[in-house]
N, C-alpha and C positions, 0 to 999 in steps of 0.2 A: 538613597543615602542611608548608611548604617550608623546607628547611634549606640555607643557602648558606655554604660556607667563604669567609671574608673574607681570611684570612692563615693561616699555620700555627698551629693551636690557637686560632683565633678564628672563632666560628661565629655566623651570624645566623639566628635562628628567626623567620621571617616570620609575623606575626599570631598568635604563640604564645599570647597571653593569652586570646584569644577575647573575648567581651563584657567590658567593663571597668567596668561600673557598680559592682560589689561592691568592686573594687580602689580606684576613686576614692573611694567611700564610706569605705573603711578609711583612706585618706590624710586625709580630712576629720576623722575621729575623732582621728588622730594629731596633726594640726596644731592641733586644739582644745585638746589637753592639753599640747603642746610647740610653741609658735608658730614659724612661719617667721621667720628672722632672717638678716641679712647678716653673716656672719662676716668677720673681718679677718685678713689674712695676718700672719705674725710681723713683717713690716715695716710694718704699720699700714694697708695698702691694703684697702678693702672689696671683697669678692667681688661680682660682678654678679648671680650666682644666689643666691636666698634658699634657706635649707635648714633642715631639722630631722632628727630621727632617731627610730627605734624599735628595740627589741631590748634585749639585756642591756647593750650598749655603744653609745655614740654618738660620732661623729667631731666634734671641735671644733678650732678654730684661733684663736689669739690671740697676744699678745706672747710667751707661753711656748712657742709652737710648735704643730705639728700632733700630735694624739694622740687616743686614745680615752678616754672617761670614762664611768663607770656612771650618772652623774647629769647632768641638764640644768643647766648653770651659771646659767641665768636663773631657775630655780625652786628649785634644790637638791633636787629630787625625781628618782627614777629615771626614765629615759626610758620612754615608753609601751611596753608589751609588744608584740612583733611579732605582728600578727594572723595567725591560722591561714591565711587566704586568701593572705596575702603569703608566708609561709614555704613553704606548699605550692607556690605558683607558682615560687619560686626553686629549690626542690628538683627539681621536675619539669623545669624548663628546663635545669638543670645536668645532669641525667641524660640528657636528650634530646641535649645537646651532647657527651656523652661523659665526664661527671664524676659518676657516681653517688655517693650517700652524702654529698652536700653538706649541711651543717647550719649556716646562717649565724647569727651572734650579733649582727650589726649590719646595719641597713638605713638608708642615707642617702637622704633624700627631698629632692631639689632642685627648685626652682620657677624656671623661666626665663620671664620676661616678654619681649616683643619687645625686641631689642637685647642681652639678656643672653647670655653665652657662657661657656665654660670653656676656658682656654688649655691648651696641651700640658703634660701632667703624667703621672705614674705613681702608682699606688696602692701606696705602700711603707711605710705606717705600721703594717701588720699584722705579727703574729708568725708566722702560719701561711701560707706561700706555696704550700703544696701544694694549697690549695683555690682554685677559680676565682672570678672576678668575674662576677656576673650583673646585667646592666643592662637595665631595662625602660623603654620609652618610652610615655607616656600623653598624651592630649589633643591635642597638636600635633606635627607632624613637625619634624625637624631633620637636619642633616648631621653625621655623626660622622667624626672624622679619626683614622686609625690611623697612627702613626709607626713603631712597633716598638721595637727596642732602643735607638735613638738619637733624641733630640729635635731632629732636623734633617732636611733634605731635603724632598721633596714627599710628603705623606702620602697614603694611600689615602682616598678619600672614599666614605662609606657613607651612603645616605639611610635614615633611620630613620622609619618610619611608626608612628602610634599602634597599640599592640598588639604591636610587634616587641620581641624580646628578643635582646640580644647577650651572648655568653658567651665569656670567654677565660681560659685557664689554662695549666698546664704551663710550657714555656719562654717563652710569651707573657705570663705572669702579671704581670710588671713592665714590660710594654710601655707606651710613651708614647702618649697619646691626648688628644683634646680634642673639643669640640662647638661648632658654630656656633649662632647665635640661632634661636629657634623661628620657624616659618613660619606666619603667620596666626593667632596666638593664644598662649596660655600652654602651655608644655610642662612636664609633671611627669616626673621621672626617678627611678626607684627603683634604688639600687645596693646589692646584697646582698654582704656580705663575711663571711669567717671571720677575725675579728681576733686571737683568741687560741686 
């Protein structure tokens, strides 16, 4: 497994997942229990990527703002439990990138169809910033944009292939980043976080 430093405290683990059949199957189970949906920003604009969650907490966005909730607002039920295959993947990737002991309580599952993208943003709705972000690419490749401390200037461009895992933490934990549209199909992204 090849590891590439992208920026200070940002590490790309090439092909870290290995075969992805079990991981994709786990995503299908999650989305059957908590369907993909297009959330709206607090200003009312729909996001181009569809998403769902698993774990003790799920990330949501609506007119009340960005936040974590223990229950799916569409069903009123708790989010699906995080499958062991996903939790283990996140923990192993974090350790390989230099953050042992990672124990995520939230996994955001984003589905990007051709044309969908994520603008520059930073993950800042969590209470625990001592833990890294672990981001897994499945199904189709895409280009990841790393801006760093400021959402301006020319970002670093990182091509993410299916099976790649990107991990960032420490001083980079609140770095601005984005992602371009998938290339040649649907991209699934798993983003593991320690929210509380």
